[in-house]
N, C-alpha and C positions, 0 to 999 in steps of 0.2 A: 233462155232463163239460166240454163246450165252454164253457158259461157260467161254470162254476167257474174255469176257466183264465183267462177274460177278467177276472173279479173280481180275481184275484191279480196280473194284469198292471198294474192301476191302484192297488190298495190298498197293496201292498208299497212302491212308490216314494213314495207319500204319507206313510206312516209313517216312512220313512227321512228325508224332507224335514223333518218336524216335529221329529224327534230332533236332527238336525244344526242346525236353526235355533235351538232352545232352547240348545244347547251354545255356539254362536257368540255369541248375544246375552249370555249370562252372562259369557263371556270378555271381551266388549267393555265391559260395565259395570265389571267388576273392573279392567281396564286404565285406564279413565278415572279411577277413584278413585286408583289408584296414581300416575297422571301428575300429579294435583293436588298430592299430598303431595310428589312430587319437585320440582315447580316452586317450592313454598314453601321447601323445604330448599335448593335451588339459589340462590334469590334471597337467602336469609339468609346463606349462605356467601359469595357474591360481595359482598354489602353489607358484611360484616365485613372482607373483604379491601380493599375500597375505603376504609373508615374507617381501617384500619391504614396504608394507603399515604398517605392525606391527612395523618394525624397524623405519619408519618415525614417527609413532605415539609415540613410546617410546622415540625417540630422542627429539621430540618437547616437551613432558611433562617434561622430565628430564631437558631440557634447561629452560623451564618455571620456574621450581622450583629453578634452579640455579640462574636465573635472579632475582627471588624473594629474594633469600639470598643476592645477590650482592647489591640490593637496600635497604637492611635493614638499617633503620635510626639509626643514632648514638645519636641524641638528641630528639627523639620523646618522649613526656611526657607520652603518653599512647600507649605502643607498642601493646597491645592486640587489641585496636580499629584499629590501623594501619594495623596489621596483618589480622584482620577480613575483613577490607575493601579491602585490596589487594587480599586476598584469594577469596573473593566472586567475585571480578572482574576477577581474573584469571580463576576460575571455570566457570564463565559465558561465557568467550571467548573460553576456551578450554575444551570440554566435556571429560568425562572419569574418573575424580577424584571422589572417594567416600568420601574422607575427606582430610583435611590438618590440622596437629596438631603442635601447637607451644609448645615446652618443654623448660623450663627455665634452667638456669645454674645449678640449684639444681636437675636437672633430674626429675622435677615434671611437670605434664601436666598443662600448663597455659591456653590454649584455643584450642577448636576444631571447625573448620569451615567445614560445610557440604554444598554441592551444593544446589542452590535454586530449581533445577529441581528434579523430582522424581527419586531418585537413592537409591538402597539398600545399607545400610552401617551398619557396626558392631561397629562403633566408634561414640560416641556422646559426648555432653557436660557433660554427667553424669560422665565422666572420669576425669574432671578437678580436679586438686589437687592430683591425684594419681601418683604413680611413672611411669617412662617410660615403664616399662615392661607391664603395663596394656594395651598398644596398641598392644602388640604381638611381639615386637622386642626390642633389646638392642643394642645401639651404644656405643662401647667401646672406639674406637680410635677417636682422634680429628684430622681428616684429611679432605681433599677435595674429598675423594672417598666415593661414596654412599654405604651404607649397605642395602642389599636387603633380604627380608624374604617372603616366601610363606606360607600362612596359610589358614585354612579352618574354616568357621564360621558355627557352628551348628544352629545358630539363622536364618541366611539367606540362609543356604545350598549353599553358594557360596565360591569359592576360592578368596583370596585377595593377592595381592602383595604389600608389604610395602617397601618403599625406604626412606632412611633418612641419614642425616649427620649433623655435627655441622654447624651452620650458618656461622661462620668465624673461621677457625682454628687459626688465629692470635689473635682473640678476643673471647675466649671461654665463656666469661661472657654473650654473647648474647644467648646462648642456642642452641637448635636443632630444626629442622623442619622435620616432618615425613609426607610423602604423601601416601595415600592409594588408591588403584585401585581395582575396582570390576571386576575380570578377566572375569567372565561369561557374565556380561553385555557388557563389551567392545568388547569381541570376538563375542558375539551374534550379535551386531550391525554391526561391521566391516565385519565379515565373511558373514553375511546375505546380505549385500550390494554388496560385491565383488564376492562371490561364487555362491549363489543361491541354489535352491533345487536339481539341477541336478548333484551334487557332493556329495560323501561320504568323510568325512575328520575327522581327529583326531589330537588334539594338546596335547602334554604331556610335563611335566616338573618334573624331579626327580621321574620318573616312575609313576607320578600321572596324570590322564587324566583331563586336564583343560576344554576341550570343545570337543564335539563329535556330529557328525550329520550323520545319516545313518549307515548301516552295510557294512563292506568291503566284497567283493566277491573274492574268490580265483581263479581268471582267468588270473593272470599275468599282470594286468593293474594298480596295486597299485604302487605309487611312494612315496618315503620318502626323504625329504630334509635333508641336514646336519644341526646340531644344530646351532641356531642363538640366539642372545641376544634380549630379550624383557623385558624392565623395570629391566635391570641388572640381568635377570635370563635366563639361557640357556633353550630353549624350542625346541621341535622337531615337525615337521608338516608332516603328511602323508595324501595323497589325492588320490581319485579314482573317475574317471568320471563314473556316473551311466550308466548302460546298458539301452539302449532305450527299452521301453516296446514293441516297434515294431521292431523286429530283421530284419534289411534291407535285409541281405543275405537270410534268410529263407523266407522272404516275397517275394523276387524276385523269388526264386525257386518255392514257392507255386503258385504265380500268373502266372509264366511262364508255369508250368505244366497245370494249369487250361486253360490258353490261348491255349496251345498246343492241349489239348483235344477238345476245342471249334473249333479251326481252322480245325483240322482233321475231326471233325464231319461235319462241314460245307462243306468241300471239298468232303467228302463222299456223302453228300446229293446232291451236284451239279453233281457229276458223275452219281449218281443214277437217277437224273432227266433227264440227257442227254439221258440215255438209254430209258426212257419213252417218250422222246420228239417226236419220230417218230409216236407213237400211237396218241399223242395229236394233231399232225399237221392236221391229217385228220378231227378230230372233230372240230378243229379250223376253217378250211376252210368252213365247213358246217355252223357253227355259224356266220361267217363273212358275208356270202351271205344273211343270214336272218336279219342282222343288219340294223338299220335305219341310220347308219353313213357310210360315205365313208371310206373304208379301203385300204390304199396304202402301199405296201411293197417295200422298197428300198434296193438296194444292193450297198455296197461301191465300188467306182471306182476311184482309186487314191485319189484326194482331194475332190471328189464330190460323189454323189449318183445317181443311175439310177433306174427308176421305173421298177420293174420286175413283179409286180402282183397288181391287184386291183379288188374289188368286183363290183357287178352290181350297187350298189347305187352310186358309184363314177360317173357313166355316168349321173345320174339324177342331182346330185349337180352341176357338171361341164358341163351341157348340152350345146352343141354347140362348146365346146373347148376341149373336152376330148381327141380327137385325137392329137391335138396340144400338149397337156400336156404330152401325152405318148411318144412323140418324143423328149421331152426335158429332160435335167438333172434336179436335184433338185435345183441347183443354178439358172438355167434358169427359172424354174417354179416360184421360189420365186421372181425373177425380174419381170416376167410376171404378177403375181398376187399382186405384191407390198407387200410381206410378211416380208420385213425388213431383220433382221439378223437371219432368221430361220435356215440357214445353220450352223451358229455357235452353235445354240441351239441343233441341231441334232448331231453335232460332240461331244458336251458335253455329250449328252445322250449316244452316242455310247461309249464314253470313261469311264463314271462313272456308267452307268446303271440307273441313276436317271431319272424318268419320267419327262416330261415337258408338261405343259399345258398353253395355252394362248388364249385370245380372240383377233382376229385381224380384222382390217377393210380392205375390198377388194375395191380397187380404180379402177380396170379395168372394163370398161363398158361392155366388152364382157361376163363377168361372172355375173350370175343372183344374187347370194347372196351378201348382203352388209357387213355382219358380219359372221365370221366363228369361231367355237370353234375348236382349233387344239390341239391334244394330241399326244405326241411323246413318244414311248417306245422302248426299245431294244428287238429285237426278235432274239436271238442267235447271229449270225454274221450280221444279217440284222437289219433294222430299220422299225418299223411299225408306220404309221401315220394315225390317225383317224380324220375325218373332219365332223363337223355337222353344218348345217345352223341354226344360232341363231339370225338372223337379227331382227325379231320382238321383241322377248323376251329381247334380249340384249339392244336394244335401250331403252326400257322401264326401265329396271333395271339400265342402266347407267345414265339415267336422274334422277332416284330416288337416286342413290348412290351419284351423284354429289351434289344434293340438301342436302342430309343428311350430307355429308362431309363438305359442307360450313357451315351448322348450327353447326356441332360438333366443327369445328375449331374456330368458333366464341365463342361458349360457353366455351369450354375447354381452350381456349387461354386467357380467362380473368384472370389476375393475382389477387390472393387473393379474388376472387369472385366465386360464383356458382349460377346457375339458378335452380329454384325449382318449383314444382307444388304440391299443397295441395288439399286434398279432402274437401268436405264441412264440415267434422268433424274436420278439421285442422290437420289431420294426413298427413304426406308426402307421395305422390304417386310417385314422381320422383325428383331426384336431379342430377345435372351434375357432371362430374368427378372432378370438382374443390373442392368438399367437402373433397375429400381424401387428397388433398394438404393442406387444411386448418386444418382439424381435425384429419386426419389419418384414417378415417373410409371409407370403401368401400361404394359406393352409396346405394346398396341394404341393407347393414347392417345399415346404417344411417336411411333409410326409415322405417325399421322394428323396430328399437330400439331407436329411437330419444328421447323419454321421459326419458330413462335411462341415457342419456348423459347430460341432462339439470341440471345445478346447480341453476339457478335463472331465473325466468320469469319476465317480466316487471310488475310493479305495475298496469299499465293501461291495463292489458290483457282483462278484461271484456269490457272496452270501445272500444278496438280495434275490438273485435269480434262483438260488436253491430254495429259498423260502416260497417263492411264487410257484415253482415247480411242484411243491408239496401242498399247494392250495392255501398257503399262509400269507397273511398281509404283512409286508415288511414295514419298518419304520420309514418315515419320510426321509428322502435323501436329496443331495444337491448335485446338479450338473452345471458346469460352466460352458456357456455358449458365446459365440461371436455374433453380434447382431448385424443387420445389413450395413451398418456404418463401421463395422470392425471393432466396436467397443464390447467389452465383456459384460455379459448379463448372467446372473446366477439364478437358476430356476429350481424351485423345490418341487419334487414329484411325490405324490402319494398314490402308490399303486394298489389296486384291488383286483385280485384274480377272479375271473368269471368261469364258473365250472358248469358242466352239463350234468344230466341226471346220473351219469356214471362217475361223477367227481373228477372228471378229466378237464384240464384247463383248455378253454376254447378262445379266450381273449383276456386282455388286461385293460381295465378302465381306471380312470382316476382324474384328479384335479391337480393342475400345476399352477404355481404362483411365483411371481417375480419377487425375490428377496434381496435383490442387489442393493437397493437403498437401505433396507433394514440392516444388512450386514455391514455396509459402509458406515452407517450411523453408529453401529455398535463398535466398530473399529475406531471411529473418530472419538467417540466418548471414552473408549478405553485409553486411546493415546493421550487425550486431553487430561484424563484423570491421573495419568502417570508421568506426564511430561510438562516441563516449564514452557509456557506459551511464548516467552520472549526469546529464549535460546534454543528451544527444541530438545534440551537435555532432560534427563530424568528429574522429577521434582522431589521434594522432601518426603512425600508419602511413599512414592515408589522406591526411593533410596532406602528408607527405613525398612520397608518390607524385604527388599533384596538383601540388605545387610543382615537381617535376622536369618534369612535362609542360608547365607554364606556361613554364618556361625554354626547353624545346624549341620551344614555340610562338613565343616572342619571337625565338629564333634563326632559325627558318624564315621568319618575317615579315621579319626583317632581311635574310636572304639573297635574298628575293624582291623586295627594294626596288628592284633595278636594272631590273626589268621590270614588266609589269602584274600587280598583285596580284589573283589570281583565287581563291586558296584560302588558308586559314590553319588552324592547329591548333585544335581544340576537344576537349573531354573528353567521352567517353562511358563509361558503365559497362557492361561486358559481363556476361552472365549468370553468368560464373564468379566475379564479385565483384572482379575486377582492374580497375584504372583504366588504360585504354589510350588512347594518342593516336590520333586519326584526322583526316584532312584533310577539312574541311567549310567552306563559306562562313560567315564570321562577321563581324559589324560591331559597333561599340559601340552599345548600346541607346539612348544619349542623343544621340550626335553623328552616328551612322550611318557614321562613319569608322573604319578599322582603326587601332588604337593599338599601339605597340611597347613600351610601358612600363606597369608596374604598381607598386604600393607595398605593401610588407609591414610590418606593425606587430607587434612582439613585446611582449606585455603581461604584466606581473607585478603581482598584486594587492598593495597595501600594507595592512598590519595584518590580513591574513588569518590569520596564525598566532595573533594575539591572540584572535580569535574562536574558533579551534580549541582553543586551550589553556584558555580560560576557560569555554566552553560545551560542548566536546566535538565529536566528529566529525559527529554529526547536524546540529549548527548549521552547521559548516563546509560540509557538503554542501548544506544549504538556501541558504547564502550563494552558493555557486558556481552553483546553478541560477538564482537571481534575477539575479546578475551576468550570466550568459549571456543571460538575457532582455533586459537593458539593451543588451548588445552587438548582439543581433539587431535591435534597433530602430534601429541606426545603420549597418547595412550593407544593401546592395541585394541583390536576389534572386540576381544572378550574381556577387556577391563571395564570398569564401571566409572562413569563420569556423570555427576549430577550437580544441579544448582539447588542449594538447600535454603538460601536466604537471599537478602538484597544483593550483597556483593560477596557472598560466601559460596564456595564450591567444595565438593568432596570427590576425591578420586580413590578408587580401590584397585590397586595393581594385584591381580589375581595370580596365585601360584608363583609368587616372587618373594625373595627375602629382602631384608633391609639393605644389604650391600648392593644388590642389583638396582634397587629403587633409587639409591643415592645418585647414581650416574644419570638416571632419568631426570631426577629433580634438578641436578646441576644444569642439564641442558634446558629444562623448562625455565629455570630462573634466568638463564642467559637470554632465552628468547623474550621473556618478559622485560628484561632490562633493555634489550635492543629495540623493543617496540615503542613507537611514538604514536600518540593519539592526537589527531588533528580534528578540530571542529571550529567553524566560524573564524578561520584564520588564527586560531589559537593552537598551541602545541603543548601537550602534557606528557610528563614522564610518570609512569605508574610502576608499581611493584607488587609483590605478592609475599605475604607472610604465611608460612606453611607449618602446620603441626603434623608430625609423622608418628604413627603408632603401628606396631605389628599386631596382626590378627592371628591368634593361634588358639589352641585348645584351652588355654588358661583364661581367655577373655570371658569375663562374666556375662555381659549382655551388651546390646547395641547402645543403650543410653550411656553406660559408663565409658564405652569406647569413644563415642562422639564427644563426651565431656572431657576426657583425657586429651584427645586430639585438639580440642578447642583451647585447652589450657596451654598446650605446647605451642599452638599458633599465637596465643597472646604473649607467651614468653619470647617468641621470635620477633614480635613487634617491639617488645621492650629492649631487645638486644640490637635494634637498629633497622628492622624491617628488611624486606626483600631477601629473605633467607629462610631456611627451614631448621626446625628443632625437633629432634627425635625424642619421643617420650619413653621414659623407662620408669620402673617402679621406684628407683632410688631418687627420682626427681622430686618426690614429695608433692606431686601435682595436686593431690586432694587438699593438702594444707594451703597451697596457693589459692585454690578455688574458694576454700572456706574463708581465707583472709579477704579475698575480693568481695565475697557476699557480705561479710561483716562490715567492711568499709562502705559498701553500697547502702546498707541499712543505716550506718552512722550518717551518711550523706543525706538520706531521706529525713532522718530525725532532725538534723541540723537545719534543713529547709523548713521543717514544720514547727520547730520549737526554738528558732534563732540560736542554733548551736555553733555558728561560725564566730570567729574573732577577727576584728579588723586591726591590721598592723599598718605601719606607715614607715617610709624611708624618705629622708630629706633629699631634695634636689637643690644642690647648692650653686649659687652664681660663682663663676670663675673669674670675672672681671672685678678687680679690687680697686682700680684707679678710676677716678671720676665717676664713681657709682652714684646713681640717683637714689631717691628715697625708696623707690620700689625695691631696691636691692636688699633692703633690710626686711622686707616681707618674706616670710618663709614659704617655700614650695615643697610639697612632698607628694609621693605616690602612695595610693592605698593598696595594701597587700592583704591577701585573704589567707587565714589559717583555720584549720579544723582540728578539734580535739577528739580523740577516740574515747572509748569507755574507760580506759585506764587513766585518762587525763593528760596523756602526752600528745604533743602536736604531730599532725600528719602532714607530710610534705605535699605541697601543691602538685608536685610532679607525679603524685600517685592519685589524688582524688580528682584533679582537673581532667585528665584523660578519661577517668572512669565516668565523670559527669558528661563528657562529650559522647562517649559510647552509648550511654543510656538516655540521652536526650534531656539532660537536666541543666545544661549550661545556661540556657536563657533564664531559667529560674534563679540560678546562682548569681548571674549578672544583676538581675532586678533586686535581689536581696542586698547586694553590695551597694547599689545606687541608693536604695531607700534608707538603709541604715547609716550610710555616710552622711546623707543630708540630715537625717534625724539627729546625729551626734553634733553636727555643725550648728544646727538650729538651737540645740540645747546649750551651746557655749558661745554666745555672741561676742564676749570679750576676746576669746581666742580667734574668732572669725575676723576681727578687725586687723589682726596681724598676719593674716594668710594672704598670699599672692595667688597661688594656683594649687588646687587639689586635683591630682590626676587619678582617674578611675579607668581601669582596663575594661574593654568590652570584647566579647568573643565574636567570631565570624557569624555564628548562628543568630545572635542578637542583631548584628549589623544588617542582616537580610530579613528581619522580622518586623513587619509594619505595625503589628500590635504592640511589640516592645517599644518601638519608636514613639508611638502615641502615648504609652504609659510614662515613658521618661520625660516627654515634653510636658505632660500634665504635672509631673512632679516638679519640674523646673519652674513652671508658671505659678504653682501654688505655694512654693516654699519662700521663706524669708531670706534664704541664702542667695546672695547675688549670683546671677548666672555667669558673670565674667570670672568668678572664682573657680568655676568648674571646668576642668579640662578632661576630655575623654581620649583615651589612648586606644588606637587600633593598629594591628600589626600590618606591615607592608604587604605580606602575602594575602591576608584577608581582604585588604582594601583593593588590591589589584584583581583578584579573582572574583570579587563582587563589586566591580567598578561602578556600575550604575546604581546599585543599592547604596554603596558607600557615598557617592555624590549626593543622593537624596537624603541620606541620614545626616551627613555633615551639614548640608544646606539648611535642613529643618532646624537643627539645634543651634547652629551659628546665628540664625535669625533671632533666636531667643537670647543670644549673648554668650553662649558657651564657646570654648576654644577646643582645638583638636591637636593631637600629637600623633605622628606616624612612627610607631614603635618598631624596633629591630630592623631599621633601615640598613640595607646592604646584605642582609642574610637571605632575602627572597629573590624577587624579580630584578632588583637593582636597576630599575628603569627610571631615569630622570624625567622622561616624558610623562610617566604616570605621576611623578611628584609634581610636575608642572600643572597637571590637570586636576590634582586633588587640593582642595582649599583648606590646607592644614596650617597651623601656626607654628608648630614645633616639629623638628626632625630628630628622633632619638637614634643615634648612631649605635649599631649593634656592638655589643661588648666583645665579640670575637675579634674585632679590629682594634679595640681600645686596650685590651688586656696586655698585649705585648708591644704597644706602640713605642715604648722607650728603646726597644732592642731591634724591632723589625721595621726596616725602612719601607717595605711594601705596605704594611698596615698604616704607617705614618702618612704615606702618600695617599692611601685610600681615604683616611679620615680627613686629610687636607682637602681633597677633591669634594667630598660630600659636604664639608663645612662651607667651602667657598661657594659652591653652587646653591646650597640652601640659603646662604646669606644673599646671594644675587637675586633670589626669588622672594626676598623679604621674609624669610622664615628663620626662627631661632633654632639653635642646635643644642642637644643634650647628649653628653657622652655617658654610656653605661659602663659598668664594671671598672670603676676607678679604684684600683687596688692599693696604690701607695702614693706617696708625696711626689715621687719622680714623674709618675703618670700625670698627676695634677699639674705640675710645672709645664710639661710638654703641651697639655691641652690649653693652658693659659697662653703659651707662646703661639699656638695656632689660633687663638682667639675664639675657642669654642665657648658658647655662652654659659652653659650649665654642665654640672657633673653629678653623677650619682654612683655610689659604690661604698664599700666598707671603709675606704680611706677617708670618706667625708662624713658618713653617718651610717649607723647600723640600724636595721629594722627594729622598731619598738611598737608596743600596742598603741593604737590611736587614742585610747582613753588616757594613757600616761602623757601623751604629747599635749592634748588639749588641757589636761589638768595642770601640767607643768607651766603652760602659758598663763593659766588663770592664777596660779600661785605667784608666778613672776610678776604679773600685773598688780596683784594685791600687795606684794612686797615693795 
């Protein structure tokens, strides 16, 4: 019998091992086959994605080059600049080009454009003037088909694909364009993004390897796609998914065999243990009788358990009720003793073999113990339960545990806080778990190494320790720590000294909290409250506060001038965010001497509105940021620079006199003049008008100082802009400001009470021979005049800029349009003899959709024929608001109105814009007409404008016709109309219409 049991102990585990080994080996072989199929499918899918991406990339770039050729200008005076601008824009929008080359009709390289980003290229501007072959390809036929060449550069060690063709096969004089592509860079970026390192792949063209990653493994998983076109070149793509470093099939086999060995070994041990169990049972019975715990053995009985054996100590613990318990099942015993769901726990132990232990309260009064420690273990097919009386000990432990748990929940539950205890030497003896949440250090690590984590201790550390040594509680203080990630955390400590009965300090306890975010928020709020969000400069609020403190500083220095100067005012920023004056020693950083004067500059940007209106507010914001950077380069660290308005800045040069500041302003204006602002392929020149005023002890207050500087700035604008004007008391600036305010009030009253007057000036036809009937119709331009309170006329050169500055120009335009139409409606007999009435519109109205709608409604509702109304817009306004101008002109032309382009030649002077604007008349700027008799350049300019306008079907009007000789020259040049004092002087519109009425009645 004993030998038969030994055979089973070894035979059964061996059979189990063989079965499991066969199972896992089969699974591993199957997984390996499936992995191979998956690698082939994955490589095929990724290869097709790569092919599609390369074809899309190729198509987009070829289409982009084709579009560039299709938009090639026929009348561009400088095709190289046009080509360079378009190429840079194209390469900025579509990456991948290494160069774009323009080759003229003589097959000479005219220009080479390379991308602004870092890209390897073998072609540069050094090739300009060389023959086409210098780029590495030759285009023989003049067709719409691209010629493609693959070449290798020894310089960059890269392959390049060049494609090119003639710009226009119908117009071969335009030349050719050749586009270059760095194959390695393109494929490296695209394949790196699409494929990743888990694939081996190779791209070839003409048996040359263009790009390769990894080494192919000959295991039947490599796939090769059919040749496809990339940049007009046939290429082939081969790809293979890399074999996982962890072979799943072999891994399953290895792990399976290991598990088989382990399971078989465990099974063997269990069988072996069962054989030895009988010997152990006797020893176990002896030990259980000697135990101080009650030992109860239960046998399963259907869904319950029955007591089959118990030791002698059981009778002691359950004295008085042991016989009752023996007659009960386990479920009945649990109910009798109020042990809860002990039956469920026992069933779980019987099922899993996991021991169970619990402390339970006994509520039955017949049982002596109040608390029992119950342990349940599986004993073969039976269940062994040990019971110990732990009433006294458990009550004490439970009370202590509850107390500690309440304290721990209180301490650890404090968010962004931790509790600490320090020794008398100020080293930490205990910190709660909250320190790990705040700093990332375990409590013990923090206590042992706290000095290593400190970045900065408070300046008042010695005072804090002195107060604690005397048993006094110090104010909360801040310590800066480096957390486990190296970031700075600011912790606020609140120390409380703990004293013994003899008033001697024995420990320090307190609560610490993380104030990092709180202080950062305070700093952020303070910064935002005092700085402009767009430029990062001081804002108007902070500038005003600082300026007032500077004035206080200067006055204090001046008052201390009678004695030794020991202190002077400087500025400090309190934690509240307010800028406060405080007395501190201060000297000039350059001279070392105290200065009583500074200089303030009020800066208003010239032509900022032009950028804002033509390109939108994002362009204006970009311009302001770049201009702010220019200003920062011309101020010192202790000077003051602020943005106080839309396009207004202020600089205070501290501790400097006017003469020193002049040199700085000359340099600043030169930088502004040399600066060019580029946005959406547009270039703008800007300027700065600067009002300069000295800050000294005689300065009254900040308001009067800013007002005087603003007046000086306005005077700089009147003198021609991009200059500075220094304010002095003799400039009578207050009088200028009062005059401007008075004129502004007059302007408001004129808008409200129809205080304007309409004048007119005739536009005379210059062709006297073979004139048609329409020649006898009179044409005139509406002019606007304003009378002040004294009854005298105010020059439009004064009130028109003022209206633009204060946003009134759109209202002025609408007043002119309404009242002109009203007067014409009231005089129908005059209207019959009118050809065109020209009304000027400002740039603000031109971009105002609401104004356009109102004007269209007026034209539709009036009895004045729309064809008699001609709106004049200036060339600069039309060009800078090109889209708005087109929409405005199109809407009103559909109603029958005509349009004139005013001051042509004084602005952009682009005939391309003239071609794209649907205007009827071109008014040649008077600066070319005034001296046309004596200046051959002016005469040639007028001739060119007149001829080109006529070729476009537009009529011309010459302004500033000052004498008869000028009129004769204009007739000789066949200019259609003239306007000026030699032909007619401005007169009130009411006189003109009444004169026509009287003439008609006579």
